[in-house]
N, C-alpha and C positions, 0 to 999 in steps of 0.2 A: 368620579374625579376626571376633570377635563385633562386631556393630554397636552403637554407642552409643545407648541408648534415649532419650537427651536430644537427639540430633542429628536435626534435621528435614531432610527432603529433599522437593523439590517433585515430585509425581507427573508423569510425562510427559503433556503436553497440558493440564494444569490452567490454566497461566497464559494460554495462547492462548485457551482456552475462556472464561475470565473476561474477558479483554480484548475479545474479540468481543462478549460480552454487554453489557459496560459501554458500548462504543461505540454499540451499538444503543439502549441506554437514553438516551444523550445525544441521539441522532438523533431518537428517537420521543417521549421524555418521557412515559411512561405515567402515567395517573392512579393506577393501582393497581400498584405495582412488584412485589408478590408474585405477583399473578395474571399479570402480564406475564412474569415469570421462569418460572413453572410452564408457561405456554403455550409460551414460547420453547424451553425445553429438551425439552418433550414433542415439539414439532414437529421439532426437530433430531434427536432419536432416531429418529423415524419416517422422516425424510429419509435418515439414515445407513443404516438397515436397507434402505430401498428401493434406495439406490445399491449396496448389497452384492448384492442380488438381481439388479439390472440388470447388474452387473459379471460375475457368474457366467454369466448367459445370454450375454453378449457373448463370453466366453472359450470357450464351447462352440461358437459359430459359427465362430470363427477363432482358432486357437492363436497365430497370428502377430501378432494385433492388440495393440498396446501397451496396457498397463493404464493407465487414466486415474488420475492422481494429483492430490491436492490439496496442492500445495506453495506456500508463500508466495514471491512473486517476490522475487528478489535478497536472500534472507534470509541474513545471515552473522552471525558472532559480534559484529560491530560493531553489528548491529541490536538486540542483546539488552539489554533493560533489566532492572531488578530483578524484574519479573514477566514475563519473556519469555526462558526458558531452553530452549524446545523448538525442534525443527527444522521440524515440520510445522504447517501452518495448518488450520483447520477449514473444512468446506464451508459455503457460505451456506445457512442453514436456510430452509425455507418460511416464508411470512409468518405472524407472530403476528396473531391477529384481535382481540386485546383492545383496549380504548380507549387512545388515545394522543394526544399533542399534538405539534406539529412544532417548537415553539420550544426554545431551549437550556435545559438543566437546570443551574442554578447559583444558589447563594444570593447571589452577588455581584450588584450592581446593574447592571453592564455586561453586555451581550449580546456574546459573543465573535464573533458573526457580523456585528456592526455594522461599518461602515466605519472609524469613529474617525479621520476624516481630520484632525481638529484636534490629535491627539496627536503630539507631537514624538518622532521615533524616537530610541532610545538608541544612542549610538555610542561604542565603545571603540576608539581608534586602535590599529593593529597594524602591525608591520613585515612586509615581504614574507615573511620566514621564518616568522613566526607565522601569517600568513594561509594559507600553504601547508600548515602542519601542521593548522590548523583545518579546511580544506577536506577534507583526507584523513581526518580523524577523523569527519566528518559525512556523507561521500559516500554511505554505505549505510544511513543511518537512515531507516526507513520512515515515521516520524512527519512527516518533511519532504517526503514524496512529493507531498502535495497542494499544496505551495507553488509558486508561479510564480517566475520569475527574480528579480523585484523583491522579493518576499516573502523569498526565500532570502537575498538580499543584506542585507536588514534584519536577519534572524536572525544572520547572520555578523558584521555590524557590531556587534550588541548583545551578542554573547558576549564574556565577559571572562576572560582567562587567570588561573588561580588556582594558585599553587604551594603544595604542601602538605608538611607535616612528618610523620614517622612517628608513628602513634597519634593524629593529629589527627582530631577529630570533624567529619564532613562534614554528616550529617543525623542527627536523633534521632527515634526512634519516638514518635508522638503529637504532635510539633510541627506547626505550620502550615507548609505548603510555601511557600518563598520563591524557590527556584531549581531549574532543571532542569540536570543535569550530563551532559557528554560526556567520557569518559575519553580523554585524549591519551597519557598514560604513567603507569606505576605500578600497584601492586596495592591493592585496596580490599576489606576484609572486610565482609560483610553479616550483621547479627545481628537476630533478633527476640526479643522478651521472652516467656518462658514461665514463668509463676508466679514472676516476680521474678528469673529467671535468663536471661542473654543466651545464646542458642543461635546458633552460626554456621551459616548456610544457603547461603552462596555467597561466591565471591571473584572480583572482576573483575580480569583480568590484561591491562593495557595496552590495553584496548578495552572498548566497551560504553557504556551510558547508564543513568542512574537519576534518580529524582525526578519523573518525568513524571506519575505517577498522582495525586499530591496536587494538582498544578496542573490537570490535565485534569478531575478529578471533584470538586474542591473538598472534599477530605477530608484528615484528618491523615496525617502520614508513617506508613507501615506497617512501617518497619524502621529500624534504626540502622546507619550506615556509618562506618567508621574507615579512615584511610589506613594501609595495612600497611607501606609502604615510604617512605623519606625522599626528597624531591625530585620526587615525582610531579606531574603537571600535569593539571588539570581545566579544561574550558571551561564557564562558568556563564552561563545565560540567565535573566534576571529573570522573575518571574511575570507581570507585565503584558504584556511583549513575547510571552511564550509563549502566553498566552491570546488575545491580540489577533490574532496571526498564525497560530500553529500550529493552535489549536483553531478559530479563525475561518475559516482557509483550508479546512478540511474541509467546513464548512457552505456556504461560497461555491462550492466545487468542485462539490458535489452540485447546488446550484441551477443553476449554469451548465450543467452537463452534462445535467441533466434538460431544460432548455429546448432545448439543442442536439439531443438525441436525438429530441425530438418532431418534428423536421423531417427525420429520416432515414426515407425511405419503407419500407425493409426492416423497420424496427422498429415499424411500425404494428401488428404482431401482438402486441407486448408490452403488458401492462396497466400501470397506474401503478406498482404495487409492483415488478414486474419491471424496469421502466425505472429506478426508483430504485436498485435493487441494481446494475444495470449502470453507472449513473452513479458509484456508489461504487467500482466496480472499475477504472474508467478512469484512465490515467496520461498526463499531458501530456508530449509529446516535441517538441523543436524541431529543425529541419533547415535548414542553410544552402542557398542556391541551388546546385543540382547535386549535393548530397550524396545518397548512396545510402540509401534507407529500407529497401528489400527487395532482396536479391540472388538472382537466378535460380539454382536448384539448391541453395540453402541449406535447412537444416531449418527448418521453421516453428515459431516460438515464440509467435505471436499474430497479431492483425490490427490494422489502423489505420483510424480514421475521420478524414477531413480536416476540421479545424476552421477553418483559415485558409490561404490561398494555393492553389497548384495543384501537381499532381504529374504526372510524365511516366512512362507505362508502356511498357516495351520488352521484346522477346523476341529471343533470339539464334538465328541459323541456323548457328552454328559459326564464322562468319567476322566477322560484324558484328551490331550490335544494331539491330533495326527497331522504330520507334515504333508502338504499337498505339493509344494514346489519350492525351488530356490530361484529367485529372479535377480537379474543383473542390470547394469546400466542400460538405459533406453526403455526398460519395461515400465509399466504403470500399474498401480493398485488403487482400489477404493472406488473405481468407477461404477461397479455393478450396483452398489447401494443407491447411488445417485440416479442411475438409469431406471432402476426398478422402484425407486422411492421407498426403500425398505431399510431396516437396520442393517448394520454390517453383518455379512455372512461368513466372515473369516477373520482371523487375527493375523497381523503382519509384524515381524520383528526384525530389527537390524541384525545382520548375520556376520559374525567373524570380523569385527572391526567397525570403525565409524562409518556410518552411512549418511550421505547427503541426498536429500530429496527436494524436488520443486513442488510446492504445495499450491493447488488451485482450489480456491474456495467455491462453495456450492453455487453462489449467485453468478460468479464468473463462468463456472462450468455450464450453467444453463444458458448463459448469454453468448458464449463463444464457441461451444463445441457441438452445436446443432447438426452441422454437416457430417460429424463423425459418429452420430448416434447409432446408425445402422451397424457400423463396425463393432461398437461396444455391445450392442444387443446380441450379436453373434457369439460374443464371449460368454454370454449367459449359458448357452447350451454346452459349451466346452467345460465350463465350471461344474455344471450339473453332472456331466459324465465323470469328472474327476471324483466327485462325492460318491457316486455309485460304485466306482472301482474300489473305494475305501470302505464300502459297506455302510455309508452314512445316508440318512434320509434327507 
């Protein structure tokens, strides 16, 4: 069947490429956007080629070694927004060296990183059934990963259920962005204008999100979306709440983690830019007292930095678990399995109260902590000595 010359399709990787770039622009606020873009993509291309060479060399050394992949953590169809239809994420490029500023980029007078403590939160009451549906709809949205528990609660409180009719206009290309939408149910067709003709480029089917770009980057809507089915349900988040919490949370998260990482001895090898990229890659996770954080013999998916509380590290002799150590804020666990490319060699539990950890996924670990590898390898010897003292093999 011949393809329709008027039917657009999004090339694989395009949206994630642009999303990564725009986020960097918001974070760095370059004085010269064109020069920054040229430098950014040039460095990314060099980095990609270098990773390709390194990968081939590694494969020659060991055919059994797993190929390092750059996959976005927990990315599912529910993560996909209007400009996010691909499965793979891009590697973190080396630093652009062009001039930049660190404040937010927005024509609006408010800075989304400000606390805005005097702003009264928006609350739309919900039944238990509505709240359950909403939580399920947003549970895998990457935009919310930077938000803590209280921020996520404010987001859920502020989201308003919107029932739509067939052919109802949801957003219009060129309009100012007023809401961010999460799909609960129903199908929604996405169109872009080409020389006065609406061309369909995508259909959301019972999941997804859209409308975030106009709110994040203070630009007009870049597509038109209609409800394809009758009786569909959307969850709408107003512009003010979105910018104050979602956009602001990313800025606060980076600042918080940069300060935290400065006090982790192992990371003294990292320079400021590397520490900044590491801060962006971390994800907060909370564990109740006694809850298992890492299970011995499981496959390793990442490592943890202890932000708050304490953890108990144990190993098993086949009959019972023996405690190796108690670790506190600033310590880290789970790195050995990543360094040695082996299953977990110990279990880790939250100890005496809630524990907050910063999780670093395997792909980000391999990408960002190369300069710290020697420090972590030295820990292998210390760990083996601890096992011997406990009479474990």
